[in-house]
C-alpha positions in Angstrom: 47.9 -220.9 144.0 50.1 -218.3 145.8 51.5 -217.2 142.5 48.1 -216.6 141.1 47.0 -214.7 144.2 50.1 -212.6 144.0 49.5 -211.8 140.4 45.9 -210.8 141.2 47.2 -208.4 143.9 49.7 -206.9 141.6 47.1 -206.4 138.9 44.7 -204.8 141.4 47.5 -202.6 142.7 48.4 -201.5 139.2 44.8 -200.8 138.4 44.4 -198.6 141.5 47.6 -196.7 140.6 46.4 -196.1 137.1 42.9 -195.0 138.3 44.5 -192.5 140.8 46.7 -191.1 138.1 43.8 -190.7 135.7 41.7 -189.0 138.4 44.6 -186.7 139.2 45.0 -185.8 135.6 41.3 -185.0 135.3 41.4 -182.8 138.4 44.4 -180.9 137.0 42.6 -180.4 133.7 39.5 -179.1 135.5 41.6 -176.6 137.5 43.5 -175.5 134.4 40.3 -174.9 132.4 39.5 -171.2 132.8 36.0 -170.3 134.1 34.0 -167.9 131.9 34.7 -164.6 133.6 32.0 -162.9 131.4 29.2 -164.5 133.5 30.7 -164.1 137.0 29.2 -160.8 138.5 31.8 -158.4 139.7 31.7 -154.6 140.5 34.1 -152.1 139.0 37.2 -153.5 137.3 38.8 -150.6 135.6 39.5 -146.9 136.4 37.9 -144.3 134.3 37.1 -140.6 134.3 34.1 -141.1 136.5 33.4 -142.7 139.9 31.8 -146.1 139.2 30.2 -146.6 142.6 28.9 -143.1 142.8 27.2 -143.6 139.5 25.7 -146.8 140.7 24.4 -145.1 143.9 23.1 -142.2 141.8 21.0 -144.6 139.8 19.6 -146.3 142.9 18.6 -142.8 144.2 16.9 -141.6 141.0 15.4 -144.7 139.4 12.1 -145.0 141.3 11.1 -141.3 141.2 12.0 -141.2 137.5 9.8 -144.3 136.8 11.5 -144.7 133.3 9.6 -145.6 130.2 12.9 -146.6 128.6 16.1 -148.2 130.1 19.3 -148.4 128.1 22.0 -150.7 129.4 25.6 -150.8 128.4 29.2 -149.5 128.7 30.8 -146.1 127.8 29.1 -146.0 124.4 25.8 -145.9 126.2 27.1 -143.9 129.2 28.3 -141.0 127.2 25.5 -140.8 124.7 23.5 -138.5 127.0 20.5 -138.1 129.3 20.0 -136.5 132.7 19.3 -139.6 134.7 21.7 -140.1 136.3 23.6 -136.9 135.7 26.7 -137.2 133.6 29.8 -136.2 135.6 33.5 -136.7 136.2 35.0 -138.4 139.3 35.4 -135.0 141.0 31.7 -134.2 140.6 32.0 -131.7 137.7 29.4 -132.0 135.0 30.4 -133.6 131.8 29.2 -132.8 128.3 27.7 -135.9 126.5 29.0 -137.1 123.1 25.7 -137.2 121.4 23.3 -134.5 122.8 21.5 -133.8 119.5 20.9 -137.4 118.6 19.8 -138.3 122.2 17.2 -135.6 122.0 16.0 -136.6 118.6 15.9 -140.2 119.6 14.2 -140.1 123.0 12.5 -136.7 122.9 10.5 -136.2 126.1 10.5 -139.9 127.2 11.7 -140.7 130.7 15.0 -142.6 130.0 17.3 -144.2 132.6 20.8 -144.5 131.3 22.5 -147.6 132.8 25.6 -147.2 130.7 28.9 -147.4 132.6 32.3 -146.6 131.1 34.6 -149.7 130.8 31.9 -152.1 131.9 32.1 -155.7 130.7 29.2 -158.2 130.8 30.2 -159.3 134.3 29.9 -155.7 135.6 26.4 -155.4 134.2 25.4 -158.6 135.9 26.6 -157.3 139.2 24.7 -154.1 138.8 21.5 -156.0 137.8 22.0 -158.1 140.9 22.4 -155.0 143.0 19.1 -153.2 142.4 19.5 -151.1 139.3 16.3 -152.5 137.6 14.5 -153.6 140.8 10.9 -152.3 141.1 10.8 -150.7 137.6 8.3 -151.4 134.9 9.7 -149.8 131.7 8.1 -150.3 128.3 11.4 -150.7 126.5 14.9 -151.9 127.5 17.9 -151.6 125.1 21.0 -153.6 125.7 24.4 -153.0 124.1 27.3 -154.6 125.8 30.4 -156.8 125.1 33.0 -154.6 123.4 35.1 -154.3 126.6 35.2 -158.1 127.0 37.5 -158.0 123.9 40.1 -156.2 126.0 43.0 -157.8 128.0 44.0 -155.8 131.1 45.7 -156.6 134.4 42.2 -156.7 136.0 40.4 -158.9 133.5 41.2 -161.2 130.7 39.9 -161.0 127.2 37.0 -163.4 126.6 36.3 -165.6 123.6 33.3 -165.0 121.3 31.3 -167.8 122.9 32.0 -166.5 126.4 30.9 -163.0 125.5 27.6 -164.3 124.0 27.1 -166.4 127.2 27.6 -163.2 129.2 25.1 -161.3 127.0 22.6 -164.1 127.3 22.9 -164.0 131.1 22.1 -160.3 131.0 19.1 -160.9 128.8 17.8 -163.5 131.1 18.3 -161.3 134.1 16.6 -158.3 132.5 13.7 -160.5 131.3 13.1 -161.8 134.8 13.2 -158.3 136.4 11.0 -156.5 133.9 8.8 -159.1 132.3 6.5 -156.6 130.6 9.2 -154.7 128.7 10.2 -155.2 125.1 13.9 -155.9 125.0 16.1 -154.9 122.1 19.6 -156.4 122.0 22.3 -154.7 119.9 25.0 -156.4 118.1 28.4 -155.2 119.3 29.2 -152.1 117.3 32.2 -152.2 115.0 35.4 -151.1 116.5 38.9 -150.3 115.2 39.5 -148.7 111.8 40.5 -151.6 109.7 38.4 -154.7 109.0 41.3 -157.1 109.6 42.1 -155.8 113.1 42.0 -158.7 115.6 39.5 -157.0 117.8 37.2 -156.4 114.9 37.5 -160.0 113.9 36.6 -161.1 117.4 33.6 -158.8 117.5 32.5 -160.2 114.1 32.7 -163.7 115.5 30.8 -162.7 118.6 28.0 -161.1 116.6 27.7 -164.2 114.4 27.1 -166.3 117.5 24.8 -163.6 118.9 22.7 -163.8 115.8 22.3 -167.5 116.3 21.3 -167.0 120.0 18.8 -164.3 119.2 17.2 -166.3 116.3 16.9 -169.5 118.5 15.2 -167.5 121.3 13.2 -165.1 119.1 14.9 -162.0 120.5 15.1 -158.7 118.7 18.7 -158.0 117.6 19.8 -154.9 115.7 22.9 -154.7 113.6 24.4 -151.2 112.9 27.6 -152.3 111.2 26.4 -152.0 107.6 25.5 -148.3 108.3 28.5 -147.4 110.4 31.1 -148.9 108.0 32.2 -147.8 104.6 31.7 -150.1 101.6 35.2 -151.5 102.1 34.7 -152.1 105.8 36.5 -149.1 107.2 35.3 -147.4 110.4 35.9 -143.7 110.0 36.5 -140.9 112.5 33.4 -139.2 111.3 31.4 -142.0 112.9 33.7 -142.8 115.8 36.5 -140.3 116.4 38.5 -142.8 118.5 37.3 -145.8 116.4 35.2 -146.9 119.4 32.9 -144.2 120.7 30.4 -142.7 118.3 30.2 -139.0 117.4 26.8 -137.4 117.3 26.6 -138.6 113.7 27.4 -142.1 114.8 24.8 -142.0 117.6 22.3 -140.7 115.0 22.6 -144.1 113.2 21.8 -145.9 116.5 18.9 -143.6 117.2 17.3 -144.2 113.7 17.5 -147.9 114.2 15.8 -147.6 117.6 13.0 -145.2 116.4 10.5 -147.9 115.3 10.7 -149.5 118.8 10.3 -146.2 120.6 7.3 -145.3 118.4 5.6 -148.5 119.4 5.6 -147.6 123.1 3.9 -144.3 122.1 0.9 -146.0 120.6 
């Protein structure tokens, strides 16, 4: 009898040891699994030619009096397109010339447009800005969102995200925008092509992201515009005529974007 009891105790002890080890392993795996940084709101991450917080404060100061009909949200591609609200300027306060003044005027004409583009912004930066008042109290007719290209970058301040993570970040932005401006039509943009060659790893990541973004938009009946077929050559090259640095559009590149947006802008004019 004592032998049986001893064996039972040993078995129970062994079971407890194995359970503890398994729990410990699961805890380690949970800690090691990286969280999706693309959906965790944070303010400025990277240094740029402008002052990030000054731009944020400029927006808070001007947005209500502007009462925008159109809001355009994004990164430097949006930031440097053009517009006067907020004013485009360097970190030292000097005025800066936009990259697409002609296409901006042709696209938006006399509409009141609030430019919520910030150079170097990732999805997590946009989420922070939305959480900190940039859309609060507004009732625009149209909101355009183009974000995600900087999530494909790896820096000392933020890691590169996967395609699925980036789409989750874009989806979080869409949900936030929809909740804050329920009457607006929202147009999502696929991430514009980047890098000269079609086999560049960043281009491949952007393509994977856009593929998943298409699925998300289709499942949720969201307007999604693709500019790649007009920005790229027949063999998939991105030329300097469209993007001088293989990222930021020239006025010609912005013209492509403007033409794609025109039907949606015309609708708010009816």
